[in-house]
N, C-alpha and C positions, 0 to 999 in steps of 0.2 A: 670374469670377462671384462671387457673394456667398459668405460663409463657410458658410452653410447650403445644403443641396442645392436647386438651382433647381427650380421647378415649371414643367412645360411646358404650353403652351396650344395645343390642337389647332386648326388652321384647317380647318373643315369644307369650305370651298370647294375645297380641294386634297387632300381625304382621302376614303377610301371611306366609304359610309354605315355607321354603327355603329362606326367606328374610334374608338380612344382615343389620347390623347397618348402618345408614346414616353416611357418612363421615362428619367430623367437618367443612370442607370447604363449604359444602352445607348450613349448619346452619349459619355459619358466613356470607355467601353471603346474606341470607334472612335478618339477623339482620342489616347488613350494608346497604342494598338496600331498606329497608322498608320506604315507604313514610308516613305511619301512623301505629300506634300500639295502643293497648288498655291497660290502666293501671287500675288494680283492687286494691283498698285499702279497709280498714274496718272502718266504722263509730264508734263513741264511744258506740252506742247501739248494735253493732255487725252486723248491716246491711251492705251489700257490697255497694261499690261505684265504678262504672266503667265509664271511660271517654276516648275518643280518644286523643292521643297525638302524636306529632312527637318526635322521640327519635334518639339518636346517639349512636351506638356501637363503643367503642374505648377503647383500653388498658384493655380488659377483663371485661368491665362493660358496662351496658346500662345506658345512661344519658338522663334525661329529665328535663324540667323546668316548673314552675308554679308560679303564683302570691301567695304571702304569705296569702292572705285572701281567696283563693279558697279552696273548700272542700277537695280536695286531699292533699293540704299542711297541712291543719288542721288535717286530718286523719294520715298523716305520722308523724306529730309532736308527736302524742300520741302513734302510733304503726308503726315502720319503716318497718314492713314486708308487702310485696306486691307481685303482679305478673304482668308481662307485656306480652301481647300476640301479635303476628303478623302473617301474612301469606296470604292466599288467600281465597276467598269466593267460590272456586270451590270444589265440593265434591269428584271428582275422579281424581284430579291432583294437583300437587304442594306440598308445605311443610309448615306446620304450626309450629310455635315455641312458647314455653312458657318459660319465664325466671322467676324463683322464688328466693326470697332472701330478704335481708334487705337493705334499702337505708342509705346513709350518705350524708350530705350536702357537696357540692364542694364549697370551699371559697378561695382557693389559687388563687391569681391573674394570675399567669402564666398558670395554668390549665384552668381557666375561659377564658382566651384569646385564648388558643388552641381550647377549645370547641366552642367558638363563631365562630371561623373560620370554624369548621366542620359544625355548624348549617347553616352558609352561603352557604357553598359548597354543602351540601346535601339537604337542605330544602329552601334555599333562604331567610332565616330570618336574619335580621340585629341586632346583639347584640354587645355590648362591655363589657369588664370586669369593674364592679363597685366595691364597697366596699363589697365583699363577695357575689355579685349577678351579674346577667346579667342586663344590662340597654339597653332598646330598644330606637329606634330613637325618640320616643315621651317622653322619660324620665321615662317610666314605668319600674318597676323592677321585676325581676323574680328570685326566688330561683332555684338553680340548684342541682339536686340530681344524685348520682351514685348508681345504683342497682348492687351490687356485687352478682353474682349468687351463690345460694346454690345448685341449680339444674336447668338444662335446659332440657326440653323435646322437641323432634322433631317428628312430626307426618307426615310421608310420605303418601300421598294420591294417589291412583291409583296403579295398580299392579306393583310391590308388595307393599302392605300396610305395613308400618313399624311404630313402636314406639321405639325411641332411647332415652336413658337417658345419659346425660353428667353431671358430677359432678366436682367441682374444684379440687378434689384430683387426677385429671389427670388419670382417668381410674381405680382407686382403687375400689375394690368390696365393695359394701354397702349392708346392708340387704334390701331386696325388700320391698317397701312400696306402691306398686301399682303406678298408674299414679300420 
């Protein structure tokens, strides 16, 4: 997202009467605190592929890693567009968040080192920066991706129900395209 705090736009079609947009701090708290998220990519034949992943929200992007031979890495090599979701399994409480956009590989050694420290502090996973990859304690390598949001949707569950859209343009109005 942008350097300034994004402004949410409430979609009244999917929100309780009188509801207001969820504040960005609520969304960022969910993204930062999530123990697990779900990554959706697209296979070459168009079928979806969804898998649970630990992710790290930092510097306006959602980061995740995977082995080069895994299905999600193969899918992202062909098509960098994906979505990552996280939230709660409760129907009447909590906040679910969907991050949509395109990924880029993280290969900068300094950035990989910083992200490895975040993985350790947030998920307890031990990585070090290798040659454009994370290296685990067994020598296994993982590609690291940064998902730059094109759109973030936040679904507040429980009265009032809300659907709030955030875009990197920091609150600029965009044509409605539904959820």
